[in-house]
C-alpha positions in Angstrom: -11.1 35.5 32.5 -12.7 36.6 28.9 -11.0 36.6 26.0 -11.7 39.4 23.5 -12.1 38.8 20.0 -10.0 41.2 18.2 -11.8 43.0 15.2 -9.8 43.1 11.6 -9.6 46.8 11.1 -10.4 46.8 7.4 -13.9 45.4 8.3 -15.1 49.2 9.0 -13.5 50.7 5.6 -16.1 52.0 3.0 -17.0 50.3 -0.1 -19.0 52.0 -2.9 -21.1 50.3 -5.0 -23.5 51.1 -7.9 -26.4 49.5 -9.0 -29.8 50.2 -10.8 -32.9 50.5 -8.8 -34.5 47.2 -10.5 -30.8 45.9 -9.0 -31.3 47.4 -5.4 -35.0 45.8 -5.7 -33.8 42.5 -6.3 -31.2 42.8 -3.6 -34.1 43.6 -1.3 -36.4 41.0 -2.7 -33.4 38.3 -1.6 -32.7 40.1 1.5 -36.5 40.0 2.6 -36.5 36.1 2.1 -33.7 35.8 4.5 -34.0 35.4 8.3 -34.8 38.8 10.1 -31.8 38.9 12.1 -29.6 38.1 9.4 -31.0 40.8 6.8 -32.9 43.5 9.1 -29.8 45.8 9.6 -28.5 45.5 6.2 -31.8 46.4 4.8 -32.1 49.3 6.7 -28.8 50.6 5.6 -29.6 50.0 2.1 -32.8 52.1 2.5 -31.4 54.7 4.7 -28.7 55.4 1.7 -30.5 54.6 -1.1 -33.7 56.9 -0.3 -32.1 60.3 -0.8 -30.4 58.9 -4.4 -33.7 57.8 -5.4 -35.4 60.8 -4.5 -32.9 63.1 -6.3 -33.2 60.7 -9.2 -37.2 61.2 -9.3 -36.8 65.2 -8.9 -34.2 65.3 -12.3 -36.4 62.9 -14.1 -39.6 65.4 -13.3 -37.1 68.7 -13.9 -36.3 67.2 -17.2 -40.0 66.3 -18.2 -41.1 69.8 -17.1 -38.2 71.5 -19.3 -39.0 69.3 -22.4 -42.9 69.9 -21.8 -42.2 73.9 -21.6 -39.7 73.5 -24.8 
């Protein structure tokens, strides 16, 4: 007979954090020094969620700079 491990349902709750790009890079640097098996999934999730936000921030900064240049 196999014993099933019961998962706490709160583990699937979404928690939102806010970090600067520098802070995210620091977190990724620390995770990059951890064993692959322990950090790869988390690094992937951070990159997946962060990339669209980072691209949007770059586009907003470029639009701001273009607007100031034409003023």
